[in-house]
Structures are given as structure tokens and as C-alpha cells.
ROKOL-756970 format. One record per residue (C-alpha): residue number from 0; residue in three letters; x, y, z. Coordinates in nm, 4 decimals. Example, Ala and Ser with C-alpha at 12.3 -4.5 7.8 and 13.67 -1.06 7.14 Angstrom:
% ROKOL-756970
SITE / resi / resn / c1 / c2 / c3
SITE / 0 / ALA / 1.2300 / -0.4500 / 0.7800
SITE / 1 / SER / 1.3670 / -0.1060 / 0.7140
This chain:
% ROKOL-756970
SITE / resi / resn / c1 / c2 / c3
SITE / 0 / MET / 14.7721 / -6.8712 / 4.2922
SITE / 1 / LEU / 15.0579 / -6.9712 / 4.5220
SITE / 2 / ILE / 15.0376 / -7.0715 / 4.8863
SITE / 3 / ASP / 15.3175 / -7.1761 / 5.1222
SITE / 4 / LEU / 15.2380 / -7.3109 / 5.4670
SITE / 5 / HIS / 15.5861 / -7.4178 / 5.5773
SITE / 6 / ILE / 15.8302 / -7.1296 / 5.6262
SITE / 7 / HIS / 16.1087 / -7.0591 / 5.8755
SITE / 8 / THR / 16.2563 / -6.7285 / 5.9895
SITE / 9 / LYS / 16.5435 / -6.6183 / 6.2119
SITE / 10 / TYR / 16.3211 / -6.6918 / 6.5095
SITE / 11 / SER / 16.4209 / -7.0565 / 6.4596
SITE / 12 / ASP / 16.6686 / -7.1861 / 6.2023
SITE / 13 / GLY / 16.5916 / -6.9683 / 5.8991
SITE / 14 / THR / 16.8105 / -6.6898 / 5.7618
SITE / 15 / PHE / 16.5328 / -6.4453 / 5.6650
SITE / 16 / THR / 16.3748 / -6.1945 / 5.8993
SITE / 17 / VAL / 15.9973 / -6.1758 / 5.9221
SITE / 18 / GLU / 16.0062 / -5.8645 / 5.7044
SITE / 19 / ASP / 16.2208 / -6.0477 / 5.4489
SITE / 20 / ILE / 15.9623 / -6.3263 / 5.4284
SITE / 21 / LEU / 15.6733 / -6.0834 / 5.3870
SITE / 22 / LYS / 15.8541 / -5.8887 / 5.1150
SITE / 23 / GLU / 15.9493 / -6.2049 / 4.9260
SITE / 24 / ALA / 15.5959 / -6.3438 / 4.9510
SITE / 25 / GLU / 15.4562 / -6.0167 / 4.8163
SITE / 26 / ARG / 15.7107 / -6.0082 / 4.5338
SITE / 27 / LYS / 15.6164 / -6.3605 / 4.4297
SITE / 28 / ASN / 15.2411 / -6.2966 / 4.4572
SITE / 29 / ILE / 15.1962 / -6.5728 / 4.7147
SITE / 30 / THR / 14.8387 / -6.5380 / 4.8341
SITE / 31 / THR / 14.8632 / -6.7262 / 5.1664
SITE / 32 / ILE / 15.1592 / -6.8036 / 5.3905
SITE / 33 / SER / 15.2252 / -6.9549 / 5.7305
SITE / 34 / ILE / 15.5438 / -6.9010 / 5.9277
SITE / 35 / THR / 15.6147 / -7.2303 / 6.1044
SITE / 36 / ASP / 15.9257 / -7.1723 / 6.3118
SITE / 37 / HIS / 16.0445 / -7.4622 / 6.5241
SITE / 38 / ASN / 15.8935 / -7.4738 / 6.8723
SITE / 39 / THR / 15.8000 / -7.1052 / 6.8803
SITE / 40 / ILE / 15.5381 / -6.8591 / 6.7576
SITE / 41 / GLU / 15.7466 / -6.5519 / 6.8357
SITE / 42 / ALA / 15.7363 / -6.4410 / 6.4704
SITE / 43 / TYR / 15.3690 / -6.3541 / 6.5184
SITE / 44 / ASN / 15.4464 / -6.1266 / 6.8129
SITE / 45 / HIS / 15.6863 / -5.9539 / 6.5741
SITE / 46 / ILE / 15.4129 / -5.9242 / 6.3109
SITE / 47 / LYS / 15.1856 / -5.7577 / 6.5668
SITE / 48 / LYS / 15.4454 / -5.4834 / 6.6148
SITE / 49 / ILE / 15.4765 / -5.3888 / 6.2486
SITE / 50 / ASN / 15.2286 / -5.2844 / 5.9831
SITE / 51 / ALA / 15.2439 / -5.6168 / 5.8019
SITE / 52 / LYS / 14.9728 / -5.5297 / 5.5495
SITE / 53 / GLN / 15.1924 / -5.2530 / 5.4132
SITE / 54 / ILE / 15.4518 / -5.5163 / 5.3292
SITE / 55 / TYR / 15.2401 / -5.8207 / 5.2421
SITE / 56 / THR / 14.8818 / -5.8013 / 5.1132
SITE / 57 / GLY / 14.8065 / -6.1749 / 5.1286
SITE / 58 / ASP / 14.6699 / -6.3857 / 5.4126
SITE / 59 / ILE / 14.8774 / -6.5136 / 5.7048
SITE / 60 / ILE / 14.7766 / -6.8329 / 5.8859
SITE / 61 / LEU / 14.9161 / -6.8836 / 6.2342
SITE / 62 / GLY / 15.1525 / -7.1775 / 6.2411
SITE / 63 / THR / 15.4391 / -7.3581 / 6.4140
SITE / 64 / GLU / 15.6426 / -7.6769 / 6.3734
SITE / 65 / ILE / 15.7101 / -7.8735 / 6.6901
SITE / 66 / ASN / 15.9724 / -8.1417 / 6.7521
SITE / 67 / CYS / 15.8435 / -8.4478 / 6.9345
SITE / 68 / VAL / 15.8741 / -8.8235 / 6.9784
SITE / 69 / PHE / 15.6488 / -9.0939 / 6.8386
SITE / 70 / GLN / 15.7265 / -9.4651 / 6.8689
SITE / 71 / ASP / 16.0858 / -9.4005 / 6.9780
SITE / 72 / PHE / 16.1868 / -9.1711 / 6.6937
SITE / 73 / ARG / 16.1794 / -8.7978 / 6.6300
SITE / 74 / ILE / 15.9088 / -8.6460 / 6.4117
SITE / 75 / GLU / 15.7731 / -8.2969 / 6.3569
SITE / 76 / LEU / 15.4128 / -8.1875 / 6.3836
SITE / 77 / LEU / 15.2754 / -7.8723 / 6.2238
SITE / 78 / GLY / 15.0133 / -7.6752 / 6.4138
SITE / 79 / TYR / 14.7914 / -7.4292 / 6.2257
SITE / 80 / ASN / 14.5102 / -7.1835 / 6.2684
SITE / 81 / PHE / 14.5072 / -7.1805 / 6.6491
SITE / 82 / ASN / 14.2906 / -6.9104 / 6.8078
SITE / 83 / ASN / 14.4125 / -6.9283 / 7.1677
SITE / 84 / PHE / 14.7531 / -6.7762 / 7.0957
SITE / 85 / ASN / 14.8415 / -6.7112 / 7.4590
SITE / 86 / PHE / 14.7744 / -7.0713 / 7.5638
SITE / 87 / LEU / 15.0016 / -7.2183 / 7.2956
SITE / 88 / GLU / 15.2691 / -6.9551 / 7.3511
SITE / 89 / LYS / 15.2794 / -7.0377 / 7.7224
SITE / 90 / TRP / 15.2951 / -7.4124 / 7.6495
SITE / 91 / LEU / 15.5809 / -7.3677 / 7.4012
SITE / 92 / LYS / 15.7780 / -7.1475 / 7.6384
SITE / 93 / LEU / 15.7321 / -7.4021 / 7.9156
SITE / 94 / ASN / 15.8369 / -7.7011 / 7.7047
SITE / 95 / PHE / 16.0990 / -7.5284 / 7.4889
SITE / 96 / SER / 16.2450 / -7.2681 / 7.7217
SITE / 97 / ASN / 16.6040 / -7.1549 / 7.6706
SITE / 98 / GLU / 16.7069 / -7.3829 / 7.9566
SITE / 99 / LYS / 16.5296 / -7.6833 / 7.8065
SITE / 100 / GLU / 16.6675 / -7.6048 / 7.4624
SITE / 101 / LEU / 17.0203 / -7.6008 / 7.6049
SITE / 102 / PHE / 16.9545 / -7.9304 / 7.7851
SITE / 103 / PHE / 16.8114 / -8.0812 / 7.4651
SITE / 104 / ARG / 17.1072 / -7.9759 / 7.2496
SITE / 105 / THR / 17.3611 / -8.0807 / 7.5103
SITE / 106 / ARG / 17.2067 / -8.4272 / 7.5528
SITE / 107 / GLU / 17.1758 / -8.4652 / 7.1758
SITE / 108 / TYR / 17.5436 / -8.3796 / 7.1362
SITE / 109 / GLU / 17.6455 / -8.6160 / 7.4160
SITE / 110 / LYS / 17.4502 / -8.8999 / 7.2597
SITE / 111 / LEU / 17.6075 / -8.8421 / 6.9182
SITE / 112 / LEU / 17.9553 / -8.8323 / 7.0719
SITE / 113 / GLN / 17.8839 / -9.1572 / 7.2546
SITE / 114 / LYS / 17.7744 / -9.3185 / 6.9285
SITE / 115 / MET / 18.1091 / -9.2301 / 6.7743
SITE / 116 / LYS / 18.2971 / -9.3537 / 7.0807
SITE / 117 / ASP / 18.1065 / -9.6834 / 7.0807
SITE / 118 / ASN / 18.1958 / -9.7363 / 6.7163
SITE / 119 / ASN / 18.5584 / -9.6197 / 6.7423
SITE / 120 / ILE / 18.5076 / -9.3336 / 6.4983
SITE / 121 / VAL / 18.8069 / -9.1014 / 6.5134
SITE / 122 / ASN / 18.7016 / -8.7365 / 6.5365
SITE / 123 / ASN / 18.8142 / -8.3988 / 6.6696
SITE / 124 / CYS / 18.4807 / -8.2874 / 6.8094
SITE / 125 / PRO / 18.4957 / -8.0927 / 7.1375
SITE / 126 / THR / 18.4127 / -8.2980 / 7.4439
SITE / 127 / GLN / 18.1684 / -8.0302 / 7.5622
SITE / 128 / TYR / 17.8880 / -7.8782 / 7.3574
SITE / 129 / ASP / 17.9165 / -7.5044 / 7.2916
SITE / 130 / PRO / 17.5674 / -7.3529 / 7.2517
SITE / 131 / LYS / 17.7209 / -7.0501 / 7.0774
SITE / 132 / GLY / 17.8511 / -7.2691 / 6.7968
SITE / 133 / TYR / 17.6885 / -7.5014 / 6.5454
SITE / 134 / LEU / 17.3927 / -7.7222 / 6.6352
SITE / 135 / PRO / 17.5000 / -8.0765 / 6.7361
SITE / 136 / HIS / 17.4145 / -8.2512 / 6.4093
SITE / 137 / THR / 17.5804 / -7.9826 / 6.2002
SITE / 138 / LEU / 17.8987 / -7.9746 / 6.4080
SITE / 139 / ILE / 17.9443 / -8.3504 / 6.4038
SITE / 140 / TYR / 17.8488 / -8.3868 / 6.0372
SITE / 141 / ASN / 18.0971 / -8.1175 / 5.9345
SITE / 142 / GLU / 18.3705 / -8.2791 / 6.1425
SITE / 143 / LEU / 18.3148 / -8.6271 / 6.0020
SITE / 144 / LYS / 18.3060 / -8.4913 / 5.6466
SITE / 145 / THR / 18.6632 / -8.3670 / 5.6822
SITE / 146 / ASN / 18.7853 / -8.7268 / 5.6564
SITE / 147 / GLU / 18.6943 / -8.9258 / 5.3444
SITE / 148 / ARG / 18.7394 / -9.2497 / 5.5368
SITE / 149 / ASN / 18.4227 / -9.1713 / 5.7313
SITE / 150 / LYS / 18.2127 / -9.2344 / 5.4201
SITE / 151 / ILE / 18.1682 / -9.5911 / 5.5346
SITE / 152 / TYR / 17.9422 / -9.4733 / 5.8182
SITE / 153 / PHE / 17.6976 / -9.2942 / 5.5858
SITE / 154 / SER / 17.4715 / -9.3801 / 5.2989
SITE / 155 / LYS / 17.5681 / -9.1930 / 4.9815
SITE / 156 / ASP / 17.2722 / -8.9549 / 5.0169
SITE / 157 / GLU / 17.3578 / -8.8824 / 5.3816
SITE / 158 / TRP / 17.7179 / -8.8110 / 5.2906
SITE / 159 / ASP / 17.6183 / -8.5814 / 5.0042
SITE / 160 / ASP / 17.3405 / -8.3895 / 5.1779
SITE / 161 / PHE / 17.3259 / -8.2808 / 5.5421
SITE / 162 / SER / 16.9456 / -8.2528 / 5.5347
SITE / 163 / VAL / 16.9220 / -8.6233 / 5.4443
SITE / 164 / PHE / 17.1615 / -8.7144 / 5.7266
SITE / 165 / PHE / 16.9630 / -8.5041 / 5.9729
SITE / 166 / ARG / 16.6256 / -8.6433 / 5.8658
SITE / 167 / THR / 16.7243 / -9.0086 / 5.8434
SITE / 168 / ALA / 17.0324 / -9.1135 / 6.0386
SITE / 169 / THR / 16.9226 / -9.0179 / 6.3893
SITE / 170 / ILE / 16.5702 / -9.1647 / 6.3557
SITE / 171 / ASP / 16.6587 / -9.4865 / 6.1714
SITE / 172 / LYS / 16.7096 / -9.7631 / 6.4284
SITE / 173 / ASN / 16.9369 / -9.9405 / 6.1808
SITE / 174 / SER / 17.1655 / -9.6388 / 6.1598
SITE / 175 / LEU / 17.4843 / -9.6032 / 6.3601
SITE / 176 / PHE / 17.3714 / -9.2504 / 6.4525
SITE / 177 / TYR / 17.0240 / -9.3405 / 6.5802
SITE / 178 / ILE / 16.9240 / -9.1450 / 6.8924
SITE / 179 / ASP / 16.6494 / -9.2184 / 7.1446
SITE / 180 / TYR / 16.4886 / -8.8767 / 7.1989
SITE / 181 / SER / 16.2262 / -8.9931 / 7.4478
SITE / 182 / ASP / 16.4079 / -8.8362 / 7.7444
SITE / 183 / ILE / 16.4635 / -8.4965 / 7.5820
SITE / 184 / LEU / 16.1544 / -8.4176 / 7.3687
SITE / 185 / PRO / 15.7797 / -8.4176 / 7.4418
SITE / 186 / TYR / 15.5681 / -8.6990 / 7.3046
SITE / 187 / ALA / 15.3553 / -8.6433 / 6.9951
SITE / 188 / LYS / 15.0354 / -8.6945 / 7.1938
SITE / 189 / GLU / 15.1292 / -8.4092 / 7.4295
SITE / 190 / VAL / 15.2091 / -8.1779 / 7.1384
SITE / 191 / SER / 14.8849 / -8.2649 / 6.9643
SITE / 192 / LYS / 14.6817 / -8.1976 / 7.2793
SITE / 193 / ALA / 14.8436 / -7.8561 / 7.3209
SITE / 194 / ILE / 14.7744 / -7.7531 / 6.9596
SITE / 195 / LYS / 14.4157 / -7.8761 / 6.9725
SITE / 196 / ALA / 14.3581 / -7.7116 / 7.3111
SITE / 197 / SER / 14.4600 / -7.3844 / 7.1486
SITE / 198 / GLY / 14.1961 / -7.4359 / 6.8801
SITE / 199 / GLY / 14.4409 / -7.5475 / 6.6119
SITE / 200 / LYS / 14.4740 / -7.8329 / 6.3651
SITE / 201 / VAL / 14.7621 / -8.0841 / 6.3724
SITE / 202 / PHE / 14.9431 / -8.2069 / 6.0603
SITE / 203 / LEU / 15.2262 / -8.4560 / 6.0156
SITE / 204 / ALA / 15.5182 / -8.2786 / 5.8478
SITE / 205 / HIS / 15.7144 / -8.4145 / 5.5467
SITE / 206 / VAL / 15.6525 / -8.7837 / 5.6196
SITE / 207 / PHE / 15.8603 / -8.9144 / 5.3272
SITE / 208 / SER / 16.1704 / -8.7363 / 5.4556
SITE / 209 / TYR / 16.1814 / -8.9769 / 5.7499
SITE / 210 / ASN / 16.3666 / -9.3042 / 5.7017
SITE / 211 / MET / 16.0882 / -9.5478 / 5.7871
SITE / 212 / ASP / 16.0115 / -9.8970 / 5.6658
SITE / 213 / ASN / 15.6477 / -9.8160 / 5.6066
SITE / 214 / HIS / 15.5307 / -9.4559 / 5.6086
SITE / 215 / ILE / 15.1631 / -9.5429 / 5.5760
SITE / 216 / ASP / 15.1745 / -9.7675 / 5.8843
SITE / 217 / ILE / 15.3135 / -9.4747 / 6.0847
SITE / 218 / ILE / 15.0364 / -9.2487 / 5.9573
SITE / 219 / ASP / 14.7794 / -9.5167 / 6.0458
SITE / 220 / ASP / 14.9157 / -9.5256 / 6.4000
SITE / 221 / LEU / 14.9083 / -9.1462 / 6.4325
SITE / 222 / VAL / 14.5481 / -9.1448 / 6.3119
SITE / 223 / SER / 14.4404 / -9.4292 / 6.5416
SITE / 224 / CYS / 14.5974 / -9.2450 / 6.8370
SITE / 225 / GLU / 14.4004 / -8.9329 / 6.7341
SITE / 226 / ILE / 14.7199 / -8.7307 / 6.7118
SITE / 227 / ILE / 14.6857 / -8.5755 / 6.3659
SITE / 228 / ASP / 14.4034 / -8.4005 / 6.1806
SITE / 229 / GLY / 14.5887 / -8.3992 / 5.8510
SITE / 230 / ILE / 14.9064 / -8.4552 / 5.6526
SITE / 231 / GLU / 15.1513 / -8.2292 / 5.4715
SITE / 232 / VAL / 15.0702 / -8.3682 / 5.1270
SITE / 233 / PHE / 15.2642 / -8.1209 / 4.9129
SITE / 234 / TYR / 15.6323 / -8.0663 / 4.9936
SITE / 235 / SER / 15.9486 / -7.9563 / 4.8148
SITE / 236 / THR / 16.1178 / -8.2980 / 4.8023
SITE / 237 / PHE / 15.8074 / -8.5083 / 4.7332
SITE / 238 / THR / 15.7586 / -8.6690 / 4.3954
SITE / 239 / LYS / 15.4194 / -8.6396 / 4.2257
SITE / 240 / GLU / 15.3625 / -9.0045 / 4.3083
SITE / 241 / GLN / 15.4303 / -8.9468 / 4.6775
SITE / 242 / SER / 15.1940 / -8.6495 / 4.6944
SITE / 243 / LYS / 14.9289 / -8.8495 / 4.5099
SITE / 244 / LYS / 14.9666 / -9.1362 / 4.7577
SITE / 245 / LEU / 14.9162 / -8.8995 / 5.0520
SITE / 246 / TYR / 14.6328 / -8.7164 / 4.8733
SITE / 247 / ASP / 14.4454 / -9.0442 / 4.8200
SITE / 248 / TYR / 14.5099 / -9.1460 / 5.1811
SITE / 249 / CYS / 14.3644 / -8.8181 / 5.3102
SITE / 250 / ARG / 14.0554 / -8.8491 / 5.0911
SITE / 251 / LYS / 13.9994 / -9.2088 / 5.1994
SITE / 252 / ASN / 14.0473 / -9.1343 / 5.5698
SITE / 253 / ASN / 13.8821 / -8.7912 / 5.5896
SITE / 254 / LEU / 14.2027 / -8.6100 / 5.6794
SITE / 255 / PHE / 14.2888 / -8.2497 / 5.6001
SITE / 256 / MET / 14.5799 / -8.1542 / 5.3747
SITE / 257 / SER / 14.8527 / -7.8924 / 5.3920
SITE / 258 / GLY / 15.1624 / -7.8126 / 5.1923
SITE / 259 / GLY / 15.4721 / -7.5978 / 5.2002
SITE / 260 / SER / 15.8244 / -7.5422 / 5.0768
SITE / 261 / ASP / 16.0057 / -7.5689 / 5.4141
SITE / 262 / PHE / 16.1836 / -7.2474 / 5.3212
SITE / 263 / HIS / 16.4872 / -7.1668 / 5.5376
SITE / 264 / GLY / 16.6481 / -6.8940 / 5.3299
SITE / 265 / SER / 17.0088 / -6.9553 / 5.2348
SITE / 266 / ASN / 17.0508 / -7.2604 / 5.4617
SITE / 267 / GLY / 17.1322 / -7.5902 / 5.2985
SITE / 268 / LYS / 17.3119 / -7.7128 / 4.9909
SITE / 269 / ARG / 17.0165 / -7.6819 / 4.7548
SITE / 270 / TYR / 16.8220 / -7.3578 / 4.7612
SITE / 271 / ILE / 16.4505 / -7.4003 / 4.8243
SITE / 272 / ASN / 16.2436 / -7.1144 / 4.6860
SITE / 273 / LEU / 15.9547 / -6.9649 / 4.8770
SITE / 274 / GLY / 15.6269 / -7.0893 / 4.7323
SITE / 275 / ILE / 15.7727 / -7.3208 / 4.4683
SITE / 276 / GLY / 16.0350 / -7.5307 / 4.6469
SITE / 277 / PHE / 16.2854 / -7.6551 / 4.3909
SITE / 278 / GLY / 16.0733 / -7.5056 / 4.1158
SITE / 279 / ASN / 15.7831 / -7.7458 / 4.0734
SITE / 280 / LEU / 15.5933 / -7.7207 / 4.4032
SITE / 281 / ASP / 15.2285 / -7.6523 / 4.3277
SITE / 282 / ILE / 14.9982 / -7.6418 / 4.6300
SITE / 283 / PRO / 14.6284 / -7.6109 / 4.5416
SITE / 284 / ASP / 14.4552 / -7.3396 / 4.7412
SITE / 285 / TYR / 14.1325 / -7.5399 / 4.7724
SITE / 286 / ILE / 14.2896 / -7.7578 / 5.0439
SITE / 287 / LEU / 14.2744 / -7.4558 / 5.2740
SITE / 288 / ARG / 13.9010 / -7.4110 / 5.2402
SITE / 289 / GLU / 13.8463 / -7.7508 / 5.4004
SITE / 290 / TRP / 14.0039 / -7.6603 / 5.7353
SITE / 291 / CYS / 14.0997 / -7.2942 / 5.7496
SITE / 292 / ILE / 13.7986 / -7.0929 / 5.8608
């Protein structure tokens, strides 16, 4: 059986509609899915308006992925299985309204531009952010990639893969592109409280995709602060050794486990497949029975 608890649609930064996701999940015989769009649960209002069971016969777990700040860097927390939908929807709309999203993207863009100015990096980026265009990271990355001389500002992996640049450069304090998000994103503790107040469980998303000196220390801190209930143990880019390390940590510390492909459709250089990631993602369904009632 296949499960996939990390999926994005057009309601955030995916390219598939909700119907596309349901059809693809049915075609692949995925038994359980969760749509985890960034900072919204609007996909589930969409599902309420259609006869989803005619498209997809498996189970759907309510989910979302929320951007936040922990210890001065950006992380993402997954919220699942919440039963007070209206409470969480109201909280998300308050904290990630269109106005706040525009403010967030504008400040992010301004900070990235300032980083380039401080380091005398020649670029042709617009001085003002256009919300109708690319997201800040994408716009600046694409611009810098037009000049081979800019390779010196990136690691090889960051230069070769936008997703690596996005996940590492702006949260690594040793990186030229590091950004302090504390004035533009909610703190992890606030996000966790909102998810738990809605009856949901909180999981740390794709921990090994963050450029940290010690991932386990960060998890320890999140646990000691009572922010997370579990960890995304199975993920498209994780090695078997990484998943095993997280699996053992969860068993030792009585944490729940989740897993997902982080499917975005046709976004990105390498195509991630729904349910199986790059082809070898295998998420055991028994992890659900421990927390999904």
C-alpha cells in the first residue's frame, strides 16, 4: 500500500489542481493522502464542494504546511488531523492574509537585494518586488544564474538545484544569502499552539533538507519546547540511513512519524512522483495507526 502525506496543489505552490491530485492518487492506488499546501487549508473547502469519493476512493487526512521561525532560521511545520477546521482556517487567514503575504514577500525580496548590495554582487533585479511575477528566491536565483561568474557565491549543489538554494542558503548563518525571518514570519511555538488548539498533531518537515550543523540538536530543542508531536521520517530526498536515524529517534523519544513525497507537480528540476518521490519512497502505513484516529 502507498501513502503520501506531503502534497501541494495550486492553492499554494503546486501545479496540480485538487482534482488532478485525486485522480493521480486513484490511478496510483495510493490508499491515504494529505494535501499540505503552504499556510492554507483552502484545498479542503474545494474538496467539500465536489464529490471527491467519485474521483478518489482512498482516505484523506486534513493537513497543512506552515512557514515559521525557530532559533532565528526558517523552518516548516506540518499540521495533521485537526478537527476544529474553522479555528485553524481563521488563524491561517489572520496570519497569512493576502496583505501579510505581500508584506512577507516584499520584505524577503528587499533583504535579498540588500545582501547582494552589501556584497557588491552585480545584478539586474528590479528595485521593487512585483507580486505578479516570480517569488523572491526564484527571481533572484534565476537572475544570478545568468552570469557564470556568480558561481563563487553558491555551493555547487545550490548552483545546480534551486530547491537546495532555497532550503539552505537563506537559513544558513554562514551563507551570504542568510535572512533573519523573525520580523516577517510567526514563531514555531505560535504555529504549534494553533495546530494543537485545532485538535491537530505537529510534525517537523524534511529536517535533513535544512542546512544545520546538528539536526538532532534542533529536534531536541523542538521537543523540549513542546513544539512538535512527531517528525517527517520518510521523505523523497532522504537516504535510508537518514530515515533510519529519525525512525530510531522517534521510537526512543515517543514521537509520532509521518512521511510524504513533497509533490509539487511539474515544479522543479527533478520530477517528484506522487507517492514514491524519486522512485524509492516507501512509507509504511502502520505509522498512521499510532496517531491518526
